[in-house]
ROMAR-658687 format. One line per 5 residues: their letters; for each residue x, y, z of N, C-alpha, C. Coordinates in steps of 0.05 Angstrom, whole numbers, plus 5000, padded with zeros to 4 digits. Example, Ala and Ser with C-alpha at 12.3 -4.5 7.8 and 13.67 -1.06 7.14 Angstrom:
BEGIN
as	5264 4886 5156 5246 4910 5156 5264 4934 5156 | 5257 4955 5142 5273 4979 5143 5258 5001 5157
END
This chain:
BEGIN
myrvi	5017 4976 5000 5000 5000 5000 5018 5025 5000 | 5011 5044 4983 5027 5068 4980 5010 5092 4985 | 5021 5112 4997 5009 5139 4999 5022 5155 4977 | 5007 5163 4957 5019 5174 4933 5004 5198 4923 | 5018 5218 4913 5006 5242 4902 5009 5241 4871
glmsg	4987 5245 4857 4987 5247 4828 4984 5275 4819 | 4996 5282 4797 4996 5310 4787 4988 5310 4757 | 4971 5329 4750 4963 5331 4722 4960 5360 4714 | 4971 5367 4692 4968 5394 4680 4958 5389 4652 | 4933 5398 4647 4920 5392 4621 4927 5412 4600
tsldg	4917 5407 4576 4923 5424 4553 4910 5452 4555 | 4892 5456 4574 4880 5482 4578 4899 5501 4590 | 4921 5491 4602 4942 5507 4614 4931 5525 4636 | 4911 5515 4651 4900 5532 4672 4912 5527 4699 | 4925 5505 4703 4938 5499 4729 4943 5470 4733
vdaal	4952 5463 4757 4959 5436 4765 4938 5425 4784 | 4929 5401 4777 4912 5386 4796 4930 5366 4811 | 4927 5365 4838 4943 5347 4854 4923 5331 4871 | 4927 5304 4871 4909 5287 4886 4926 5267 4902 | 4919 5264 4927 4931 5245 4945 4913 5221 4949
ietdg	4923 5197 4942 4907 5173 4946 4925 5152 4961 | 4912 5133 4972 4925 5109 4982 4917 5086 4964 | 4937 5071 4953 4930 5051 4934 4952 5029 4932 | 4944 5006 4923 4963 4985 4917 4968 4982 4887 | 4958 5001 4872 4960 4999 4842 4941 4980 4830
glwit	4923 4969 4847 4902 4951 4838 4874 4963 4844 | 4858 4947 4857 4830 4956 4863 4828 4970 4890 | 4850 4970 4906 4849 4985 4931 4856 5014 4924 | 4836 5031 4925 4839 5060 4919 4823 5076 4939 | 4837 5092 4955 4824 5108 4975 4832 5137 4971
pvaga	4815 5155 4960 4822 5183 4959 4826 5195 4987 | 4846 5213 4989 4851 5225 5015 4847 5255 5014 | 4859 5268 4995 4858 5298 4993 4864 5306 4964 | 4858 5331 4959 4864 5343 4933 4867 5373 4934 | 4880 5384 4914 4884 5412 4913 4888 5420 4884
eqpys	4880 5445 4877 4885 5456 4851 4903 5480 4853 | 4924 5481 4837 4944 5502 4838 4943 5517 4811 | 4929 5540 4810 4927 5555 4785 4955 5566 4776 | 4959 5567 4750 4983 5580 4740 4979 5611 4741 | 5000 5625 4746 5000 5654 4744 4999 5661 4714
kaera	4992 5686 4707 4992 5694 4679 5020 5691 4667 | 5041 5696 4682 5068 5693 4672 5075 5664 4667 | 5067 5646 4685 5072 5618 4681 5057 5607 4657 | 5032 5616 4654 5016 5606 4631 5028 5616 4605 | 5038 5641 4605 5051 5651 4581 5075 5635 4573
rlqaa	5091 5627 4593 5115 5611 4587 5108 5584 4577 | 5087 5572 4587 5078 5546 4577 5066 5548 4549 | 5051 5569 4544 5040 5573 4518 5062 5578 4497 | 5083 5592 4505 5106 5596 4487 5119 5569 4480 | 5120 5551 4499 5131 5524 4494 5113 5509 4474
vdaal	5087 5510 4478 5068 5497 4460 5071 5508 4432 | 5071 5535 4430 5074 5548 4404 5099 5539 4390 | 5121 5538 4405 5147 5530 4394 5146 5500 4385 | 5132 5484 4401 5130 5455 4394 5115 5451 4368 | 5094 5468 4363 5078 5465 4339 5095 5471 4314
kwkfe	5115 5489 4317 5133 5495 4295 5155 5474 4292 | 5163 5463 4315 5185 5443 4316 5177 5416 4303 | 5154 5406 4311 5142 5381 4299 5162 5358 4301 | 5177 5355 4322 5195 5333 4327 5218 5332 4307 | 5224 5355 4294 5246 5355 4275 5267 5375 4283
gpepa	5292 5365 4286 5315 5382 4293 5316 5385 4324 | 5334 5403 4333 5338 5407 4362 5312 5417 4375 | 5309 5410 4400 5285 5419 4415 5286 5449 4419 | 5263 5463 4418 5263 5492 4422 5273 5500 4449 | 5287 5522 4450 5297 5533 4476 5274 5539 4495
efada	5251 5545 4484 5228 5551 4502 5221 5528 4521 | 5228 5503 4513 5221 5481 4530 5234 5483 4558 | 5260 5489 4558 5275 5490 4583 5264 5512 4601 | 5258 5535 4590 5247 5557 4606 5219 5549 4618 | 5202 5537 4601 5176 5529 4611 5178 5506 4631
etalt	5197 5489 4627 5200 5466 4645 5207 5475 4673 | 5223 5495 4676 5230 5506 4702 5205 5516 4716 | 5189 5532 4702 5165 5544 4714 5145 5521 4721 | 5143 5502 4703 5124 5480 4707 5131 5464 4731 | 5157 5457 4734 5165 5440 4756 5162 5454 4783
eahar	5168 5480 4783 5164 5496 4808 5134 5497 4816 | 5117 5500 4796 5088 5501 4801 5078 5474 4812 | 5089 5453 4801 5081 5426 4810 5091 5421 4839 | 5114 5431 4845 5124 5428 4873 5106 5442 4892 | 5096 5466 4885 5078 5480 4902 5051 5465 4905
avegv	5043 5452 4884 5018 5437 4885 5021 5413 4904 | 5044 5400 4903 5048 5377 4921 5048 5387 4950 | 5063 5409 4954 5064 5420 4982 5036 5428 4991 | 5020 5438 4973 4993 5446 4980 4975 5423 4988 | 4976 5401 4974 4959 5378 4980 4969 5364 5005
iaaag	4996 5364 5010 5007 5352 5035 4996 5368 5059 | 4997 5395 5056 4987 5412 5078 4957 5408 5082 | 4942 5405 5060 4913 5402 5062 4906 5376 5077 | 4923 5356 5074 4919 5330 5087 4930 5329 5116 | 4943 5351 5124 4955 5352 5150 4979 5333 5154
ltagd	4994 5329 5132 5016 5310 5132 5042 5325 5127 | 5064 5311 5126 5090 5322 5118 5101 5306 5095 | 5122 5316 5082 5134 5302 5059 5142 5274 5066 | 5151 5270 5091 5160 5243 5099 5137 5223 5101 | 5112 5233 5100 5089 5214 5100 5082 5204 5072
idlvg	5094 5216 5052 5087 5209 5024 5107 5190 5012 | 5098 5169 5001 5116 5148 4990 5125 5155 4961 | 5108 5169 4946 5114 5171 4917 5097 5194 4905 | 5108 5205 4884 5093 5225 4868 5092 5215 4839 | 5068 5217 4827 5065 5211 4798 5062 5237 4783
fhgqt	5082 5243 4766 5085 5269 4753 5081 5266 4723 | 5057 5275 4713 5052 5272 4685 5068 5292 4668 | 5072 5317 4679 5084 5338 4663 5064 5351 4645 | 5074 5367 4626 5056 5382 4608 5061 5372 4579 | 5040 5362 4567 5043 5355 4539 5045 5380 4522
vlhra	5067 5382 4506 5070 5405 4488 5066 5396 4459 | 5068 5370 4454 5063 5361 4426 5059 5331 4427 | 5040 5322 4411 5033 5293 4409 5028 5287 4379 | 5041 5266 4370 5037 5257 4342 5029 5228 4343 | 5006 5222 4332 4997 5194 4332 5012 5177 4313
pnter	5016 5151 4318 5029 5134 4299 5010 5129 4275 | 5023 5121 4253 5007 5112 4230 5022 5089 4217 | 5013 5080 4194 5025 5057 4181 5054 5062 4172 | 5062 5087 4170 5088 5093 4160 5109 5100 4181 | 5099 5107 4206 5118 5116 4226 5106 5111 4254
kgatr	5124 5108 4273 5115 5107 4301 5106 5135 4310 | 5091 5136 4331 5082 5161 4342 5105 5175 4357 | 5099 5198 4367 5118 5213 4384 5102 5230 4403 | 5113 5233 4427 5099 5250 4447 5119 5264 4464 | 5114 5288 4472 5133 5303 4488 5119 5317 4511
qigdg	5126 5308 4535 5116 5321 4559 5140 5335 4573 | 5138 5360 4578 5160 5374 4593 5154 5372 4623 | 5176 5372 4638 5174 5369 4667 5198 5354 4677 | 5213 5366 4696 5238 5355 4706 5233 5338 4730 | 5230 5312 4726 5224 5294 4748 5246 5292 4769
ealar	5271 5293 4759 5294 5292 4777 5294 5317 4796 | 5290 5340 4784 5290 5365 4800 5266 5365 4820 | 5243 5355 4811 5220 5354 4829 5226 5336 4853 | 5238 5313 4848 5244 5294 4870 5264 5307 4889 | 5284 5321 4879 5303 5334 4897 5290 5355 4913
qlgid	5273 5371 4901 5261 5394 4915 5241 5384 4936 | 5227 5363 4930 5207 5353 4949 5218 5334 4970 | 5240 5321 4963 5250 5300 4981 5232 5275 4980 | 5219 5271 4957 5201 5248 4953 5208 5235 4926 | 5208 5209 4924 5212 5195 4899 5190 5203 4879
vvydl	5197 5206 4853 5179 5215 4833 5180 5196 4809 | 5157 5187 4800 5154 5172 4775 5144 5192 4754 | 5158 5193 4731 5151 5212 4710 5155 5199 4683 | 5150 5214 4662 5153 5204 4634 5137 5178 4630 | 5111 5180 4635 5094 5156 4636 5084 5147 4608
rsadv	5088 5163 4588 5076 5156 4562 5097 5145 4542 | 5122 5151 4545 5142 5146 4525 5145 5116 4519 | 5144 5099 4539 5148 5070 4534 5127 5059 4516 | 5102 5067 4520 5080 5058 4504 5084 5066 4475 | 5092 5091 4471 5097 5102 4443 5120 5087 4430
aaggh	5142 5083 4446 5165 5069 4435 5158 5040 4426 | 5138 5028 4440 5130 5001 4434 5110 5000 4411 | 5102 5023 4400 5084 5024 4378 5056 5033 4384 | 5051 5040 4410 5025 5050 4417 5021 5080 4413 | 4998 5090 4420 4992 5118 4418 5001 5134 4442
gapla	5005 5120 4465 5012 5134 4489 4989 5148 4502 | 4965 5144 4492 4941 5157 4501 4916 5141 4491 | 4894 5143 4506 4891 5154 4533 4904 5135 4554 | 4914 5146 4576 4927 5130 4596 4910 5127 4621 | 4889 5142 4625 4873 5140 4649 4854 5117 4649
tlyhd	4851 5103 4626 4830 5083 4623 4833 5060 4643 | 4857 5050 4648 4859 5028 4667 4851 5037 4695 | 4855 5062 4702 4845 5072 4727 4815 5073 4728 | 4803 5083 4706 4774 5082 4704 4764 5053 4708 | 4777 5034 4696 4769 5006 4698 4771 4996 4726
alfkr	4793 5004 4740 4796 4996 4768 4774 5007 4786 | 4766 5032 4782 4744 5043 4797 4718 5029 4791 | 4713 5023 4765 4689 5009 4756 4688 4981 4770 | 4710 4967 4771 4710 4941 4784 4709 4943 4814 | 4723 4962 4825 4722 4966 4855 4693 4970 4864
dkldg	4679 4987 4849 4652 4994 4857 4630 4976 4846 | 4639 4955 4831 4621 4935 4821 4597 4947 4806 | 4603 4966 4788 4582 4978 4772 4572 4959 4751 | 4547 4963 4743 4536 4948 4720 4546 4960 4694 | 4555 4943 4676 4565 4953 4651 4547 4945 4628
pvavl	4553 4954 4604 4577 4971 4598 4572 5000 4607 | 4594 5013 4615 4595 5041 4622 4614 5056 4604 | 4606 5079 4595 4624 5096 4580 4633 5119 4598 | 4659 5120 4604 4670 5142 4619 4681 5162 4599 | 4669 5186 4599 4675 5206 4579 4691 5228 4592
nlggv	4716 5232 4583 4733 5253 4593 4732 5277 4575 | 4720 5299 4585 4717 5323 4569 4738 5343 4578 | 4763 5339 4569 4785 5358 4574 4789 5376 4549 | 4814 5382 4543 4819 5396 4518 4811 5379 4494 | 4819 5354 4496 4810 5333 4477 4791 5315 4492
anvsw	4772 5304 4478 4753 5285 4490 4763 5256 4485 | 4760 5240 4505 4765 5211 4501 4745 5195 4517 | 4741 5171 4508 4722 5153 4521 4735 5127 4529 | 4727 5118 4553 4735 5091 4562 4710 5074 4563 | 4710 5052 4549 4687 5034 4548 4693 5010 4566
lgegd	4677 5007 4587 4684 4988 4608 4661 4968 4612 | 4670 4943 4619 4650 4923 4627 4645 4902 4606 | 4660 4902 4584 4657 4881 4564 4685 4872 4556 | 4697 4855 4573 4724 4846 4568 4744 4868 4575 | 4767 4868 4560 4786 4889 4565 4774 4916 4559
pvafd	4781 4937 4575 4771 4963 4569 4781 4973 4542 | 4765 4989 4529 4772 5000 4503 4772 5031 4506 | 4791 5044 4494 4793 5073 4497 4804 5086 4471 | 4796 5111 4467 4807 5126 4445 4798 5155 4447 | 4812 5173 4434 4804 5201 4432 4782 5204 4412
tgpas	4761 5218 4420 4737 5221 4402 4739 5245 4384 | 4754 5265 4393 4756 5291 4379 4761 5313 4399 | 4758 5338 4391 4761 5360 4411 4738 5359 4431 | 4745 5368 4456 4724 5373 4476 4723 5403 4480 | 4738 5413 4499 4738 5442 4505 4761 5457 4492
gllda	4780 5443 4481 4804 5456 4471 4799 5477 4449 | 4785 5469 4428 4779 5488 4407 4761 5511 4417 | 4741 5504 4434 4723 5524 4444 4738 5544 4462 | 4756 5534 4479 4772 5552 4495 4788 5571 4478 | 4801 5560 4457 4817 5577 4439 4800 5598 4425
wceet	4775 5590 4418 4757 5609 4405 4749 5632 4424 | 4743 5624 4449 4736 5645 4469 4759 5664 4474 | 4783 5653 4476 4806 5671 4480 4810 5690 4457 | 4806 5680 4433 4810 5696 4409 4789 5717 4405 | 4764 5710 4412 4742 5728 4404 4732 5746 4427
igetc	4733 5736 4452 4722 5751 4474 4742 5755 4497 | 4766 5745 4494 4786 5749 4514 4782 5733 4539 | 4766 5712 4538 4761 5694 4561 4775 5668 4556 | 4781 5653 4578 4795 5628 4574 4777 5604 4568 | 4751 5608 4572 4732 5586 4567 4704 5598 4564
drnga	4685 5581 4556 4657 5588 4554 4643 5579 4580 | 4643 5597 4600 4633 5589 4626 4604 5582 4625 | 4598 5557 4634 4571 5547 4635 4557 5546 4607 | 4574 5547 4586 4563 5546 4559 4547 5571 4552 | 4550 5593 4567 4533 5616 4563 4536 5628 4535
laarg	4561 5629 4524 4565 5640 4498 4551 5623 4476 | 4556 5597 4477 4543 5579 4458 4513 5580 4459 | 4502 5583 4484 4473 5584 4487 4460 5607 4472 | 4476 5628 4468 4464 5652 4454 4469 5650 4424 | 4482 5629 4414 4489 5628 4386 4472 5607 4371
tvdes	4477 5606 4345 4464 5587 4327 4485 5571 4312 | 4481 5545 4310 4501 5528 4296 4501 5535 4267 | 4525 5539 4256 4529 5543 4228 4534 5516 4215 | 4514 5506 4200 4515 5479 4190 4538 5475 4170 | 4544 5495 4154 4565 5493 4135 4592 5490 4149
alstl	4597 5506 4169 4622 5504 4184 4624 5478 4199 | 4601 5468 4210 4601 5443 4224 4608 5420 4204 | 4597 5421 4180 4603 5400 4160 4633 5400 4153 | 4645 5423 4151 4673 5425 4146 4689 5413 4168 | 4682 5419 4193 4696 5407 4216 4693 5377 4217
mahpy	4669 5367 4211 4664 5338 4212 4677 5323 4189 | 4686 5337 4169 4700 5324 4146 4729 5317 4152 | 4739 5324 4175 4767 5318 4182 4772 5288 4180 | 4794 5280 4168 4799 5251 4163 4802 5234 4189 | 4806 5247 4212 4809 5232 4237 4785 5215 4242
faltp	4762 5225 4235 4737 5211 4243 4732 5185 4226 | 4747 5182 4205 4745 5158 4189 4763 5136 4199 | 4781 5142 4218 4800 5123 4229 4785 5105 4249 | 4794 5080 4251 4783 5062 4271 4800 5063 4296 | 4788 5059 4320 4804 5059 4344 4822 5034 4345
pksld	4844 5035 4361 4852 5058 4378 4864 5080 4361 | 4859 5105 4371 4869 5128 4357 4872 5151 4377 | 4889 5171 4371 4894 5192 4390 4898 5218 4375 | 4897 5240 4390 4898 5267 4378 4917 5285 4394 | 4927 5305 4381 4938 5328 4395 4916 5350 4395
rwdfs	4916 5366 4416 4896 5387 4418 4896 5404 4393 | 4919 5408 4380 4922 5427 4358 4920 5413 4331 | 4909 5388 4330 4905 5375 4304 4881 5387 4289 | 4865 5403 4302 4842 5416 4289 4846 5447 4289 | 4834 5460 4270 4837 5488 4267 4811 5503 4271
ldpvr	4813 5528 4279 4790 5546 4282 4781 5558 4255 | 4796 5552 4234 4790 5565 4208 4761 5562 4199 | 4749 5538 4203 4721 5536 4193 4701 5555 4206 | 4707 5564 4231 4688 5582 4244 4696 5611 4244 | 4720 5617 4234 4728 5645 4232 4710 5660 4213
glspe	4702 5683 4221 4682 5699 4206 4654 5697 4219 | 4650 5678 4237 4625 5676 4251 4626 5695 4275 | 4603 5701 4286 4602 5717 4311 4613 5699 4334 | 4622 5711 4355 4631 5695 4378 4610 5675 4387 | 4585 5683 4387 4564 5665 4397 4560 5642 4378
dgaat	4558 5648 4351 4553 5626 4332 4578 5608 4330 | 4602 5619 4332 4625 5602 4332 4625 5583 4356 | 4618 5593 4379 4618 5576 4403 4596 5555 4401 | 4573 5562 4390 4552 5542 4386 4560 5521 4367 | 4574 5528 4346 4583 5509 4325 4604 5490 4337
ltaft	4623 5501 4351 4644 5485 4363 4633 5466 4384 | 4614 5475 4399 4601 5458 4419 4586 5435 4405 | 4572 5442 4384 4558 5421 4368 4578 5401 4357 | 4601 5411 4348 4622 5393 4337 4631 5373 4358 | 4637 5383 4382 4644 5364 4404 4622 5344 4409
aqtva	4597 5354 4411 4575 5337 4417 4571 5315 4396 | 4573 5323 4371 4568 5303 4350 4590 5282 4349 | 4615 5290 4352 4637 5271 4350 4637 5252 4374 | 4630 5263 4398 4628 5245 4421 4605 5226 4417 | 4582 5235 4408 4559 5218 4404 4565 5196 4383
daisg	4578 5203 4362 4585 5184 4341 4604 5162 4353 | 4623 5171 4370 4641 5151 4381 4628 5132 4400 | 4611 5143 4418 4598 5125 4437 4578 5107 4424 | 4562 5118 4406 4542 5101 4392 4556 5079 4376 | 4580 5084 4366 4595 5064 4352 4604 5041 4369
mgqpq	4605 5045 4396 4613 5024 4414 4589 5007 4422 | 4565 5018 4422 4542 5003 4431 4524 5020 4448 | 4508 5007 4465 4490 5021 4482 4499 5018 4511 | 4510 5039 4523 4519 5036 4551 4496 5037 4571 | 4502 5025 4594 4483 5029 4616 4483 5057 4626
rilat	4508 5069 4628 4511 5096 4637 4533 5110 4622 | 4530 5136 4619 4552 5153 4609 4560 5171 4632 | 4585 5168 4641 4595 5184 4664 4616 5203 4654 | 4612 5229 4658 4629 5249 4647 4648 5260 4669 | 4673 5263 4661 4693 5275 4678 4707 5297 4663
gggrk	4725 5312 4676 4738 5334 4663 4722 5360 4664 | 4735 5382 4656 4722 5408 4658 4696 5411 4642 | 4695 5397 4619 4672 5399 4602 4646 5389 4614 | 4648 5372 4635 4624 5362 4648 4609 5385 4662 | 4623 5408 4666 4610 5430 4679 4597 5450 4660
npvmt	4599 5443 4634 4586 5459 4613 4559 5446 4606 | 4537 5457 4617 4512 5443 4613 4502 5444 4584 | 4511 5464 4569 4503 5464 4541 4516 5441 4526 | 4542 5437 4532 4556 5415 4518 4545 5388 4526 | 4541 5383 4552 4531 5356 4560 4503 5352 4551
aaiae	4486 5373 4550 4459 5369 4540 4459 5363 4510 | 4477 5375 4495 4479 5370 4467 4488 5341 4461 | 4506 5331 4478 4515 5303 4475 4491 5285 4482 | 4478 5290 4504 4455 5273 4512 4433 5273 4491 | 4428 5296 4479 4407 5298 4459 4413 5281 4435
rlgha	4438 5282 4426 4446 5266 4403 4447 5236 4408 | 4452 5228 4433 4453 5200 4440 4426 5189 4449 | 4408 5207 4457 4383 5198 4470 4389 5184 4496 | 4409 5193 4511 4418 5180 4535 4429 5201 4554 | 4422 5199 4579 4432 5218 4599 4462 5217 4601
vepve	4474 5241 4605 4503 5243 4611 4505 5253 4640 | 4515 5235 4657 4518 5242 4685 4546 5249 4692 | 4550 5268 4711 4577 5273 4721 4586 5248 4737 | 4613 5244 4737 4623 5220 4752 4616 5222 4782 | 4610 5246 4791 4602 5249 4819 4577 5233 4826
avnwn	4562 5225 4805 4538 5209 4809 4545 5181 4821 | 4570 5172 4817 4579 5147 4829 4601 5152 4849 | 4602 5177 4859 4621 5185 4880 4650 5184 4872 | 4655 5190 4846 4682 5194 4836 4686 5225 4835 | 4711 5233 4833 4717 5262 4833 4726 5271 4805
gdlme	4708 5285 4791 4714 5293 4764 4735 5314 4761 | 4740 5329 4783 4761 5350 4782 4788 5338 4785 | 4790 5315 4799 4816 5304 4806 4821 5277 4793 | 4803 5268 4775 4805 5241 4764 4831 5235 4751 | 4841 5253 4734 4866 5248 4720 4890 5249 4739
aqafa	4890 5267 4758 4911 5268 4778 4912 5242 4794 | 4888 5233 4802 4887 5207 4816 4898 5185 4799 | 4891 5186 4773 4900 5165 4755 4930 5163 4753 | 4943 5187 4753 4972 5186 4751 4986 5179 4777 | 4972 5183 4799 4982 5172 4825 4981 5141 4824
wlavr	4959 5131 4815 4954 5102 4813 4974 5089 4793 | 4977 5102 4770 4996 5092 4750 5025 5093 4759 | 5032 5112 4776 5059 5114 4787 5065 5089 4804 | 5046 5080 4819 5049 5056 4835 5052 5032 4817 | 5036 5030 4796 5038 5008 4777 5066 5008 4763
slkgl	5075 5032 4757 5102 5034 4745 5123 5023 4764 | 5121 5030 4789 5140 5021 4809 5140 4990 4811 | 5116 4979 4808 5113 4950 4810 5117 4935 4784 | 5122 4950 4762 5126 4937 4736 5100 4927 4724 | 5077 4938 4732 5051 4929 4721 5044 4945 4697
plslp	5026 4934 4680 5019 4948 4655 5005 4975 4661 | 5012 4995 4644 4998 5021 4645 4979 5023 4621 | 4982 5006 4601 4965 5007 4577 4963 4979 4566 | 4942 4976 4549 4936 4950 4536 4933 4955 4506 | 4934 4933 4490 4928 4937 4462 4901 4950 4456
sttgv	4881 4945 4474 4854 4956 4469 4852 4985 4478 | 4872 4995 4493 4870 5023 4502 4887 5043 4487 | 4911 5034 4478 4929 5052 4463 4938 5040 4437 | 4931 5015 4431 4940 5003 4406 4968 4991 4409 | 4980 4991 4432 5006 4980 4436 5004 4949 4431
pvpvt	5024 4937 4419 5022 4909 4411 5017 4890 4435 | 5029 4895 4457 5026 4879 4481 5023 4898 4505 | 5012 4888 4528 5011 4906 4551 5039 4915 4560 | 5041 4940 4566 5068 4951 4573 5066 4968 4598 | 5087 4967 4614 5090 4986 4636 5105 5010 4625
ggrla	5113 5028 4643 5128 5052 4633 5134 5069 4657 | 5144 5093 4651 5152 5112 4671 5181 5109 4679 | 5192 5131 4689 5220 5132 4699 5219 5141 4728 | 5236 5129 4744 5237 5135 4773 5260 5154 4779 | 5253 5176 4792 5273 5195 4802 5274 5192 4832
kaa	5296 5184 4843 5299 5181 4872 5303 5208 4885 | 5292 5211 4909 5295 5236 4923 5323 5242 4931 | 5339 5221 4935 5367 5225 4943 5384 5201 4933
END
């Protein structure tokens, strides 16, 4: 049994989620505490500069200098997040066995028939371990990608562990509405997972570009708009949707170009409809679930979840309906995965990332 803190910084670049759980890396999972550490405007700007540089780099040539600068800021912010959740739990660093450090994805390239995939998460696991005085498991995706997998989604085995721990009736679709949307299909043999398309990522970028806000809070902007069917058709014509799972995306694989020229309200409505339609297509292609449980920031957007439910003819419930924590789900997952890494247990399966055989992963940075 390990007392472990998991850390997650999503593509929205809004901050670090930190979750403390007790777990054996199997079905014993007890949440203890959690905390959210927002990025300052300066930190967010440094991270965005790294993402912008990565989009130009495209895994070709030397890594951009912006990575090192952003990595320093990122690692320091994660250290504060760990210290915050330790304090919230009334513990000390000596009470923590391990930290699972996802880092920040700055670029992801899915594999295809001609080449292996590539993925880059910045974050200095060695520096974090030294600063905290706690062992850190980091670089959790690279082994899967090197073995021929997509390296994503990685939270699915954690979803499956919660599903089995709580003895839920299946099949259940766990829908993660982050920057990118992905689904975990549970309860029919090995779990199946894949990215369905954008969730909040495009919508967030649209809001920032058009109204200077980081997101469409409560779907208010989309609610005032009208879907532009021509723009939606253009978005839906993306070749990604013709691919069969397993498959994965980078947040920036899609462009705002089809909605440029629309009003802020109509653009938001169209992008929300795009997310809803691609999620609905993905889930209906899997079958008829007993329940659809939504996690991630998008579950708090009632316009988005209602649009998904309408297209599926099926209720979309927040994961809180089964007493899971949708704000800390991914952070908890990386805590759990860190323990599995330490034990040499699989982090991914052929059915979740397309890797040829189940693989473990992660690198261990010792505190001293």
